[in-house]
N, C-alpha and C positions, 0 to 999 in steps of 0.2 A: 116357535123356538123349540128344538128338538131336547128331550130330557135324558138325561145320564145318570145313573145311579151306580154310585162308586161303596162297593162294602169292604171297609176295611181302612183306617185312618192313618196307617204308617207312612213311612215316609213315599212310597211308592204311590199310595193313594192321594197323599197330599200334593205331590209333583203332578201326578196325572190330573187331578182336578183343578190346578193351575193352569196347565197348558189348556185344558178344555173350556174353562169358563174364560179364558182370552179368546176363545173361537167362538164366544156366544152361545155355547151350549148353558142349559138350564141344568146345573150340576148339583148333585146332592150326595153326601157322604154319609154312611150308615156305619155306626161302630157298636159293639157290644159294651165297650167299657164306658166308663163316664167321662173320659179324657181322650184325647188324641195323642197319636205319636207311635202306637204299636209297642216295640220294646226299646223305643229311642225315648225315654222317659228319665226322671229322675227319682231317687229314693232318698230318704233324711234318716238320719240318727242323731241321738243325744249321745255325745260322748263328752267326759269331764265336764258335765253341766253346761254345755253348749250344743245348738244342734248345728249340724253340718248335711249339705246336699251333696251328692253324688251321684255318678251314672249307674244306673239299674242294670241296663243291658250293654250295649255297644258303649265305648270310651272314645275312640279315635275316629277322625274324620279322614277318608283316604280316597276312596273310588269314585267320588261325585266328580262328572266333569264340570270343568269351569264354566261351560255355557250354561248348565242348569244351575248352578249358583248364582251367577248374574240375573239370568231370564227371569229366575221365579222372583227375584227382588231380594235376595238372602244375602247379597254382598252388601245392601245397604243398611242392615241390621245385625249383622255376625262379625264380631272381630275373631280373627284366628291367629295361630303360631304354629311354626312347624320348626324343629330342631336343623339348624344348617350344620351341624358337628356330623362327623362319622357315626354311624350305628356301631354298636360295640358288641363284639361276640365272643362268649367263653365255652371252650368245651372241659370236659369233667377233669381233664389233666392239666388245665392253664389256670393260673393264677391271676394274670392281666389277659387283657381283652386283644383280639384282632380288631383292627378298624376297617369299616367296611366305607370306603370313602366315596363320594358322590362323582369325583374326578375319575373317569375310568383308569388314565394313566396311572394315577397314584394308587387305586386299588389294584392294578396288575403287580406293581411292585412289592405292595404289602402282603399280597396272597402268595406270591412266589417267596418272600422273606419268611411268612409266618406259618404257612401251611407247605409249602415246598410245590406249589402250584406250577407246572411247567407247560400247562396247556393255553386255550386261546381266549383269555379273559376278554380282550379287548373286541374279539370277534363275537362272542357271546353278548356282550352288552350293544354293539350296534346292530346284530342280528334281532335281538329283542326291542331294540327302539324300533325296528322297521315292522314286526309284528304289533308293538303296541300302537304306532300311528294307524297300522289297518284297523286295529279295534276302535280306537277312536273315530276312525272315518264311520265304522258301523254305527257308533253311538250317535253321533250329530245328526245323519241322515237316517236316522231309524230304519237301517238297513237289516234285513232278515240274513243271520249269518249262514253262510253256506262256502261248503270246500272250493264250490266253481269259482266263487267271487274272490275266496282266499287266494287261489291260484292265480287269477287275473291281477291281483295286487301283488303278492308276495312271489309268485312263480313256485314252481311244482316243489323245488327241494325243501324250500323253508316250510311252504305247506305241510310237507309229510312230515318234517322234523318238530315242528312248533305247533301243529294242531292235529294231525291225524296221530301222530307219534306218541311213543309212552314217556314219562318223566325220566325214567332210567337210561333209554337210549339219548334224550336230549343231552342229559347231563354228562354222560359217557362221551358223547361227541365233542363237547368242548373242554373238559377237564379231567385231571390226571389226579388231583389230590380229593381222598374221602371228605376232608372237612370241605373242602370248596363246593362240592356235591352237595353235602348237607345241608348247607347255608342256602346256596341257590335253589335248592329242590324242597325246602320245608313247607312251602305255601301249598304244595301237592295236598296235604292233610288239613287246610285251611278250615274247611267245612265238617269233614268227616273222614274217617280211615279208608280212603281211598289208597289202592295199592299203585305205587310207582310203576310196576310193571304193565300196568294195563294201558293200552292204544286210547290215545286221546287225553290222557292226563299231562301230557306236557303243557297243554294249553292254559291251565291254572297258573303258570309260572309267570307268563306275562299278564295275563287277566288281573293278577294282583296288583300290579305297578301301573294300570290303566287309567286311573283316575287323573285329571289334570289340575284340580284346584291347588295341589302343591306339588305340581309337575311329575306324579308318579309316586311322590313320597306321602307319609300320613303326618296329621297333625291335631292340633287340639282347638276347641271352642271355647270363647271365654264362657267364665262361669261352669260351662258344661255342654255335653253335645247335646243335651235334649233342648238347648235354645235353638237348635235348627228346627225341630216339629213345632215348638211353641209359638216360633215367628212366623213359620210358614203356615201354619193354622191361622193367624192375625191376618196373614197378606191375602190368602184365600178368602176369607169372611169380608174383607174390603172389596175381593172381585165380586161380590154374589154367592159364593158357595154357601148351600145351606148344610148344616152339620144335625145329623140326627144320632145322639148319644145315647148311652144307657139303653140300646135297642137290641132287641130280641126278634131275629127273622122267623115267623109262623110258617111263611109259605112263598113259593116264587111259582107264578103261573107264567109259563114261559108263551103258551100260546097266545096271551092277552097282554103281556108285559106287564104285568101288575104284582107287586110285592106287599105282601100283608105283614106286619111287623107291632110288636107291644114296645111300648115307651113309657116309662113312670107308670104301668097299671092302666094305659088307655090303648086301645085298639088305634092303627092308622094303616093307610093304604098309601102306597106310590105307583105311578105309572112311569114306564121307563121306555124310550126308543133303543138304547143300548145301556148294558148293563155289564160294568167290569169289576173282576174280582181282585182286591189287592190284599190277599190273605195268605195263608198258609196254604200248600196245593191241597189238601184233603177237605177243606171247607166246601168248596164249590159243589163236589160230588154230592156231599151229605145236604146243604141246603137245596140243591135240585133235585134231591130225593132220585137219583140218576144211578140204576144198580151196575150199570155197564161202566159207566165212568168211576163209579166207587171201585169197581173189583179192578180195573185197570190202574188207578191210582194206588191201591193197595201194593201192587207189584213193584212200585218202585222202591230206591234206596233212600232211605232217610236219616241213617244212623248217623248221630253227630256223637263227637268226642271232645269237644271243647268245654273248657272251664276257667272260672276266673276267681282269683281273690283280689279285694280292695283291701289295702292294709294301711291304717291310719297312724302317723307318727305325731308325737307332741312338738316335735322340733323338726326342721327341715331334714331331710335327708341327706345325710354327708356320705357320699360314694368315695370311697378308697382312691378312684382313679381321677377325681375330680381335683385331687392336689395339683396337677400338672395343668389343668385348664378347666377352670369353674364352669365354663359353658357345657362341661360333659354331664352336669347336673340334669339337663333336659334329655339328654341321649337317649334314645331307643337301645334298649339291652336284651341278647338273647342269650340263654342259659340251655346248653345242650345237655342232655344227660345220657346222650351214644356218642361214639365215635366215628362210626363207619353207616354207609347207606343201607348196608343190611341190617345192621341193628336198628336203625330208624326205621325201616320195614316192618321187622318182626315186633317191635314195641307198638306200631299203629294197629297191625292185625291182631296182637293178641289182647287189644283193648276192643276191638272188633268182634273177638270170639270169647268175649268174657272170662277170660284166663286169670285177669285180676281187675280190682277196683281200680287200679293207677297204674300204668305201664309208661313210665317216664319217656318223655320226647324231647320237648324243648319247651321252654318259660319265655315269654316275651314281656317284657317290662316297659310299662308306660309310667313316666315320671309325672303324672297329671298335676301333682303340686306344684312341681316346679315350673312347669309350662304356665299354669295359673298365675304364679308370681310373673313371669315374664309378661303378662297380658295386663298387670296390675290388679291381680284379684287376689289379695291377700287372705287367706281364710286361716282359721287359729288351729287346724291340723293339717300337716301333710298328707298328701295321699300318693302310693304307687300301686298299679295296678297287674296282676299277674296273670297274663293270660297264657292257660296252660294246657298243652297235650298230654299223655292221651288217657282220658276217663273213658270208664264203661257207663253205660245208660241205666246201671243196676240200681243205684243208691243215691239219694238226697245228701245234701251237704253236713246236715246234722247227724249223719251216722259214719261221717268220713272225716271226723276230726283229725284225725292221725294222718289223713292224706295232706289235708289243710298244712300241717305242721310240717310235713316231708316237702311239699311245695314251697313254704317260706324258709326252710332252713337251707334250700339249694340258693337262694339268692342273698340272703342276710351276711355270711361272710365277707361279701363285697361291699356291705354297708358299715361306716365307722360307728354310729350311732343306733345298733341294733336295739338297746334298752328301751329308746324313745316310742318302740312300738307300743301302741295301746290298745288297739282292737283291731280284727279283721274280719271281712265278711266272704265267705265262700259260695259259689255257685257251681252246681254242676249240671251236666247234661239233663239230668232227670229234675233239677229245678228249673232250667230252662225251659222244659217242655212243660212243666205244670204252671210256671209264671207267666210266659209269651206264647205258648199253645205252639211253640217250634214242634215239629213233627220229630220224634225220636230226639229230641232235644238239640237238632241241628241249626246251627245259627244262620246258614243259608238254605234252609229249608228242606233242601235235597243235597245229598254228598255230591262232590264235584267229581265223581268217578267218569271213565271212559263213555259211559252209556248214559249220560245226563250232563254233558259238557258241549259247548261250542253250540253247533246246528243240532244236537240232540235235546238241547235243555227248552223244549217246547211242549204245550199239552194239545197244539193245534194239528190240525188235519190237513192243513193247508200251507205248505212252506212258504209261499209269499205273503200270507196273512199270519206271521209267527206268533202273535198274542190272542189270537181266536181261540176259544175254548173249546175243542174237540170238534164236533161238527156244525155248533151252534153259530147261527148268522151273525147275531147282534149281542154275543156274550164274549167277553174277553178274560184271560187272566194276566195280571203283570205283578203277582207278587214276587219274593225273593227266590221262589221255585223256578221262575223263568229266565231266559235270557236276560243279562250276564249271569247275575247270582244277587245275594244280598247285600250287607253293608248298608251302611246310611249314604247310599249312591243317589236312590231315586231313578236310575237309568233303565229300569222296566216300564216303570210308571211315563216315564218321557217318551220312551220309543213305542208303547203302546198308546198312548195318546197319538201321536202322531200319525202312526197306521190307521188308527180307527179315523182320523181326520182326513187322510188320503183316500180311504176307501169310501167315503161321504162323497166326495168330489168327484171321485170317477162315474 
């Protein structure tokens, strides 16, 4: 039985080990932490003399393919919920929201009425769905992305527009309203301050809607998203996967396929036939002690600009607009601080250039507490999460209390009971770097700019073996820095495992 060692027990390491164990490999997972899950873990606080758990890193589930959710066995142990209500969007000059309906026809009517949109909303959604179908084909079949495959699937025009093109050109092609362009294009800076003018950034827009657990939408896990990693760890143990936690790797001998590590004060060795790094992109070069690899890795763009505020309320949050429909309590909300695409671009680039600690772009609000109540998980405090752009990488949250208050103040005018806010916790990109080892605080480990997107999001020297690590024959990389990106999805882990298995059988 061939031996596989996976370094890193985040979602990609867990998904890869699940699939490889089912292929009868002897799988061992090594992690420096005393727990599994990477950034998909819980934090705990005592507030008003009672303990409460909450998501430390990511909060919502969205980009995971439905087949990974079912094939790993997660569907049998995880309860989920996602809001069927429209997403609600607020601009600086708006007191009430614009509704982003799931129905394309309703959306077209709403955008014309509220934002004066005269473009081709239906055409945008129809073409986006074609690109999403293509992306999902790559996922399921573990096909290395390439523009040739894209052209065969989509044709040259859609490939040029949606994959090779810039976000700015894509948005200008379909829309006339600045507000429509802003909303549809906000995910370009999901991982970091990528420029909307850069070729290749258009691809991020359909990419963020390519998960199929909730059919392109995002949702919640009962108790918290950390249940994904906790449950998958137990499933993997039942498959025979070995876990070596609290381990420090001392040496990797690639000539003999041997790893030396210490765990709880004792020295250990592991032999491997294949080695997978399910880590941030910088770790492999350091552990392999390869100066060429380290030098190449240093030239990549890792800068992140996302932060989050978790706000706790002693009573359920009462949203001003929920009077007309109580179901809006769990709706996703977006609060923009700019009115035009150019202002939006300037804010993200100002954060990248450290013009200020906080260059307001948009805040996405997750109504975590309301969603938990929908799943009959009634906690003593309500929780909303304010996922925020654009923060610089300079300072930790403890030095930016004024920024935290500024973020909260953008949202609370739309809440009827703001005085019920009893505590809030803030994480900046610097905190994300120090807590979860995200390079430069980037939630996807590398910025989704045009040079690091689609077919360029790889460390392999072989375009057909997309997840191999540089020129190493039996070393792979499947962390969030590889295609497609991060999120609690496990897609790189799955695709890497499938490609490894396929290579073995050739």
